[in-house]
C-alpha positions in Angstrom: -12.8 -33.4 -11.4 -16.1 -31.5 -12.0 -15.6 -29.8 -8.7 -12.2 -28.6 -9.9 -13.6 -27.3 -13.2 -16.4 -25.5 -11.4 -13.8 -24.0 -9.0 -11.5 -22.9 -11.8 -14.5 -21.6 -13.8 -15.6 -19.5 -10.8 -12.0 -18.2 -10.4 -12.0 -17.2 -14.1 -15.3 -15.3 -13.7 -14.2 -13.5 -10.6 -10.8 -12.7 -12.1 -12.6 -11.4 -15.3 -14.9 -9.2 -13.1 -12.0 -8.0 -11.0 -10.4 -6.5 -14.1 -13.4 -4.5 -14.9 -15.1 -1.7 -12.9 -17.0 -4.4 -10.9 -16.0 -4.6 -7.2 -14.6 -8.1 -7.3 -11.5 -9.4 -5.5 -10.0 -12.4 -7.3 -7.1 -12.8 -4.9 -9.5 -14.2 -2.2 -10.7 -17.0 -4.5 -7.2 -17.6 -5.8 -5.7 -18.0 -2.3 -8.6 -20.2 -1.2 -8.1 -22.5 -4.2 -4.4 -22.6 -3.6 -4.8 -23.4 0.1 -7.3 -26.2 -0.7 -4.3 -27.9 -2.3 -6.1 -30.2 -4.8 -5.7 -28.2 -8.0 -2.2 -27.6 -9.4 -1.0 -24.1 -8.9 -0.2 -23.8 -12.6 -3.9 -24.2 -13.4 -5.0 -21.7 -10.8 -2.5 -19.1 -12.2 -3.6 -19.9 -15.8 -7.4 -19.5 -15.1 -6.9 -16.4 -13.0 -4.6 -14.8 -15.4 -6.6 -15.5 -18.5 -9.8 -14.3 -16.9 -8.1 -11.1 -15.7 -6.5 -10.4 -19.0 -9.7 -10.8 -20.9 -11.5 -8.5 -18.4 -8.9 -5.9 -19.2 -9.6 -6.6 -22.9 -13.2 -5.7 -22.3 -12.0 -2.4 -20.7 -9.8 -1.8 -23.8 -12.8 -2.4 -26.1 -14.9 0.0 -24.0 -12.2 2.6 -24.3 -12.2 2.2 -28.1 -15.9 3.1 -28.3 -16.4 5.4 -25.3 -15.8 8.7 -27.1 -18.8 8.1 -29.3 -20.9 8.9 -26.3 -18.8 11.9 -25.1 -20.9 14.9 -24.3 -24.1 12.9 -23.5 -25.7 13.8 -20.2 -25.2 10.3 -18.7 -21.6 10.0 -19.9 -19.6 9.0 -16.7 -16.5 11.1 -17.4 -16.2 14.9 -18.0 -14.4 16.3 -21.0 -11.7 17.6 -18.6 -11.2 14.2 -16.9 -10.9 12.5 -20.3 -8.5 15.1 -21.6 -6.5 14.8 -18.4 -6.3 11.0 -18.7 -5.3 11.3 -22.3 -2.5 13.8 -21.4 -1.3 11.5 -18.6 -1.2 8.5 -20.9 0.7 10.5 -23.6 3.3 11.5 -20.9 3.9 8.1 -19.4 3.1 5.8 -22.4 2.1 2.2 -22.9 4.5 1.1 -20.2 1.9 2.1 -17.6 0.1 -1.0 -18.6 2.6 -3.0 -16.6 0.7 -1.5 -13.6 -2.6 -2.7 -14.9 -2.7 -5.1 -11.9 -2.8 -2.2 -9.5 -6.0 -0.6 -8.0 -6.2 2.0 -10.8 -5.2 -0.5 -13.5 -8.8 -0.7 -14.8 -8.7 3.0 -15.7 -5.3 2.5 -17.4 -6.7 -0.2 -19.6 -9.7 1.9 -20.6 -7.4 4.9 -21.4 -5.3 2.5 -23.5 -8.4 1.8 -25.6 -9.2 5.5 -25.9 -5.7 6.2 -27.1 -5.9 3.4 -29.6 -2.9 1.5 -28.3 -1.8 -1.3 -30.5 -3.9 -4.2 -29.4 -1.0 -6.7 -29.6 1.2 -4.5 -27.4 -1.7 -4.0 -25.1 -2.3 -7.7 -24.6 1.4 -8.4 -24.2 2.0 -5.8 -21.5 -1.3 -6.6 -19.7 -0.5 -10.4 -19.9 2.9 -9.9 -18.3 1.5 -7.7 -15.5 -1.5 -9.9 -14.7 0.4 -13.2 -14.8 3.3 -11.9 -12.7 0.9 -10.6 -10.1 -0.7 -14.0 -9.7 2.7 -15.7 -9.5 3.6 -13.3 -6.7 0.4 -14.0 -4.9 1.0 -17.7 -5.2 4.6 -17.4 -3.9 3.5 -15.2 -1.0 0.7 -17.6 -0.1 3.0 -20.6 -0.3 5.6 -18.8 1.9 3.0 -17.7 4.5 1.1 -21.0 4.8 
């Protein structure tokens, strides 16, 4: 039991980190736990999804405060890049958050914060995207192995 909790906790942390700018890959831990076969897949999906969703929430929060530091020498994004991201988000809208699971999804969640997207809508769309992604990973893994 403690081993399972430690494994799920580790998955949660890796999934959280994978949703941020950290170079984590949660799918590797997810698939390893699934293949181990001693933890119900529903728990694996739940811990991975919640960790990944909360990591995106951190990105959203960073986006909400990032412009306070705009113009500082160490600021990681140029004014032109930030304006371009803002224009892109205005063009395509909140529905882009359904792609928050994709490789550039981290940037989408930060831009959503910059654009002051409704937090409830943000979490709804990101939750759908992240959870469906892990369900697909589980189904592909089950079919392959």
